[in-house]
N, C-alpha and C positions, 0 to 999 in steps of 0.2 A: 504494499500500500503506500503511496506517495502523497506525504503530508505537503511537499512541495508543488506538485501539481494540483493539490486541493486550493491551495492559497492562491495560486495564479488563477485559478477558475473564480475564486471568490472575488479576486479584485478585477477582473474582466482581462487579465493580461494574458494575450495568447502566445505563449512562447514557441519561438521557432529556431531551433539548433543551428538552424543554416545561416542564421542572420547574427553577425557580431554584435550589433547593438542590443539584440534579446538577449545574449548570453551575458553581456555586460549589465543591464538591465536586472536580470534574475539574479547575479551575485549581490547586488547592492540592495534589493529588495528583501531577500533573505536575510542578509546581514542585519538589516534594519528592524525587520519583524524579529529576529533573535534577540537583539537589543533590547526590545520593547518587553521581551519575556515571553513569546509565542512557543509553549511547550512543544518538543518533537522536532524541533530546529536545532540540531546539535552539531554543526558543522565548524570546525576549527578554521578561523579566517587569519591571515596574515596580511601585512603592508604589502601592496603590489605597485605596478606601474600605474593601473587605473583605479586605485583604491582597495579596499579589503577584499581579499580573493581567497576562496577555498578550493583546493584541488578536488576534495571529497563530494562538494557540491556539484563540481563540473561532471564528476562520474555519475552522480545521480541525475543530474540534467540530460544527458546522452541517453538514459535508460527510463525516461518518463513515459516513454509510446506504451501505451495498453495497460499503465498500471491503475488499480483502483483510487478514488479520490475519497479521503476522510477527513473530517474536521469535527473536532469537539465543540460543544456549545459554548465553552469557555475561550475558543480561538476567535470568536466573531468580534469582540471587541477591540483588540488590536489591529484586525483586519479592517474593520469599518474606519477606524482613527486613519489607518494607513490611506485607504483609499481616499477619504476627505482631503486629506492632508495633501497626499502627494499625486492626485489625479491630475492629469496631464503635464506632468514633468517630462523633460527630455532626458536621455542618457547621461548628458552632461551634467545636469541638474542633479540627478541621483547620484553620479559619481561625486560632486561635490558634498550633498548632504552625507553619504556613507562614510569619506575619508573625514570629514568634519567629526562626525560620531565616533570613528576609530581614535581620534586624538581626545575630544573631549570626554567621551563616556568610557572606552577601553582603556585608553592610556592615562586617563584622569588629568590632562593638562588643563589648566585654566582657559575658560570662554576665549579670553584675549589671545592666549597662546595657541589654542587649538585655531581658532580663525587665521591667525598670522601663518602657522604652518601650512594648512588648507591652501592658502591663498598661494604661498610660495611653490608648493608642490603641484599646483594645479593651473600654472600659467599658460595653459594650452586653452583652459575655460574663459568663456568671456565674463566680465564684471557681474553681468544680470545672472548667469548660471551660478556663479560662486555664491552671490548674496542670496538667490532664491533657495540654493540648495542648503546652503548653512541655516537659514532662517527656518527652513521647513524640518531640518533635523532638530533643531531647538524646539519647535512647537512639538513635534511628534515624542520625543525623548525626554524632556525636561520636566521633572516631577519636583515642585517645590517643596523644600521641608516645611514644617509648620512654622519654624521661624522666619522662613521667607515669605510665607504667605502673610504673616503678621506685619512685616516690613512692607509689604507690597500693600496692605491695606492702609498702612499709615501715610504711605508715600502718595497713594491715590485718593486718601479722604477728602482735601480740598478740592480736588476736580470734581469728585461726585458731589460734594456739597454745592458747589457752582452749578452744576447741571441740574439738581434738583431745584435750586433756586431759581434760575432760569426757567424751568417748566412751570413752578409756581407764578412766576410773573406774567409768562405768556398766559397761563390759564386766567389770571385774574383779569388780563387785558381782554382776552378773547372769549371768556367763560360763558 
């Protein structure tokens, strides 16, 4: 049974092992899903020229034809989030996202250092691809601690209060 094939089907990704871009996307998709904690995807990844790469996943990808597809109920949330956040990203943007994730979430570099290293390593990508990829990786993988949530609440409290006051003022004028 192929968890990989089932994930691709759930994401609407029609993998074609004859296309380099599909093979590249497949590696990055599986890596990001694995980092998000999707169970049953246990491929060892290492840094490579085009971002995180797993020879074991490559072997799996070439053996997908005709395998059964299975997903557990618990798999749906990370897949739905992935689909929502990464929809319509091209291979370069996924490459940037996975490379940033490798540095920030696997190597545990700071966000600034992970961004710098990703930009340095991925000079062949456009600034747009880099920015989109990095931002999408952060959106998908960042899970704030309780302290970070409290800090964000304090930081955004004045903005929220101003928005509420502006809405009240508007309702009073147009009510």
